[in-house]
C-alpha positions as CSV (number, residue, x, y, z in Angstrom):
1,M,95.2,110.7,158.1
2,T,96.0,107.4,159.6
3,I,95.1,104.0,158.0
4,G,92.5,103.5,160.6
5,R,90.8,106.8,159.8
6,V,90.9,106.1,156.1
7,T,89.3,102.7,156.8
8,A,86.6,104.3,158.8
9,V,85.8,106.8,156.0
10,I,85.7,103.9,153.4
11,A,83.4,102.0,155.7
12,V,81.0,105.0,155.9
13,F,81.1,105.3,152.1
14,M,80.2,101.6,151.7
15,M,77.3,101.8,154.1
16,A,75.9,104.7,152.2
17,L,76.0,102.8,148.9
18,V,74.1,99.9,150.5
19,A,71.5,102.4,151.7
20,V,70.2,103.2,148.2
21,P,68.0,100.3,146.9
22,R,69.1,98.7,143.7
23,A,65.7,99.2,142.3
24,T,66.3,102.9,142.5
25,F,69.3,102.6,140.1
26,A,67.3,100.4,137.7
27,Q,64.9,103.3,137.1
28,K,67.6,105.6,135.9
29,L,67.9,106.1,132.1
30,S,71.2,106.1,130.3
31,D,72.5,109.5,129.1
32,A,71.5,108.6,125.6
33,E,68.0,107.5,126.7
34,L,67.5,110.6,128.7
35,K,68.5,112.8,125.8
36,K,66.2,111.0,123.4
37,I,63.2,110.8,125.6
38,G,63.8,114.2,127.1
39,A,63.8,115.8,123.6
40,T,60.8,113.9,122.3
41,A,58.5,113.1,125.3
42,T,54.9,113.5,124.4
43,T,53.1,110.4,125.9
44,P,52.2,109.8,129.6
45,A,54.6,106.8,129.5
46,D,57.5,109.0,128.3
47,H,56.9,111.5,131.1
48,K,56.5,108.7,133.7
49,K,59.9,107.3,132.6
50,L,61.5,110.7,133.0
51,A,59.8,111.3,136.4
52,A,61.1,107.9,137.6
53,H,64.6,108.7,136.3
54,Y,64.7,112.0,138.2
55,R,63.3,110.5,141.4
56,A,66.0,107.8,141.2
57,H,68.7,110.4,140.5
58,A,67.4,112.4,143.5
59,A,67.7,109.4,145.7
60,E,71.4,109.0,144.7
61,H,72.0,112.6,145.6
62,E,70.2,112.2,149.0
63,A,72.4,109.1,149.7
64,D,75.5,111.1,148.7
65,A,74.4,114.0,151.1
66,K,73.9,111.5,153.9
67,L,77.3,109.9,153.2
68,H,79.0,113.2,153.4
69,E,77.1,114.2,156.6
70,D,78.5,111.0,158.1
71,I,82.0,112.0,157.0
72,V,81.5,115.4,158.6
73,A,80.5,113.7,161.9
74,A,83.5,111.3,161.7
75,A,85.9,114.1,160.9
76,R,84.7,116.3,163.8
77,K,85.5,113.4,166.2
78,Q,89.2,113.4,164.9
79,D,92.1,115.2,166.4
80,Q,91.7,118.8,165.2
81,A,95.4,119.7,165.8
82,S,96.5,119.0,162.3
83,G,93.8,121.1,160.6
84,H,93.0,118.3,158.1
85,A,90.0,117.0,160.0
86,W,88.5,120.5,160.1
87,E,89.1,121.0,156.4
88,L,87.6,117.6,155.6
89,A,84.5,118.4,157.7
90,R,84.1,121.8,156.1
91,A,84.5,120.5,152.5
92,A,82.3,117.4,153.1
93,D,79.6,119.6,154.6
94,H,79.7,122.0,151.6
95,Y,79.4,119.0,149.3
96,A,76.5,117.5,151.3
97,E,74.6,120.8,151.0
98,H,75.0,120.9,147.3
99,S,73.9,117.2,147.1
100,R,70.7,118.1,149.0
101,E,70.1,121.1,146.7
102,A,70.6,118.8,143.6
103,A,68.2,116.3,145.0
104,E,65.6,119.0,145.5
105,A,66.0,120.2,142.0
106,L,65.7,116.6,140.7
107,R,62.5,116.1,142.7
108,D,61.1,119.3,141.1
109,L,61.9,117.9,137.7
110,A,60.2,114.6,138.6
111,A,57.1,116.5,139.8
112,L,57.0,118.5,136.6
113,H,57.1,115.4,134.5
114,E,54.4,113.8,136.6
115,G,52.2,116.8,135.8
116,M,53.1,116.6,132.2
117,A,52.1,112.9,132.1
118,E,48.7,113.8,133.6
119,H,48.3,116.6,131.0
120,A,49.3,114.3,128.2
121,A,46.8,111.7,129.5
122,D,44.0,114.3,129.6
123,V,44.8,115.5,126.1
124,K,44.7,111.9,124.9
125,K,41.3,111.3,126.5
126,T,39.8,114.4,124.7
127,H,41.0,113.3,121.3
């Protein structure tokens, strides 16, 4: 891969990082916070925090998938004679697919915690 192609791939990566709003990252919990709240969540606020964390994490995976889709598109435009561009496109496409699947699973977790927050609020109202 030439320096120009490496620079193009780096530029695509930087654009993808900018595409995810900083507020999204702010909603993510640290690993320690996630373990603590995840193991003890009982209040609507706890479940809302967990839902926000999972939505933010899903957004990161979506951005990662988009980034790798852009890498696939760029690699497919390169000279295919060496075989490296084809391998890069294949591997980046595979990774993008997994990132999309991870984002979907994280959105499912967020929805689950939203439902748990509603349930906890209903239980609180009846007591």
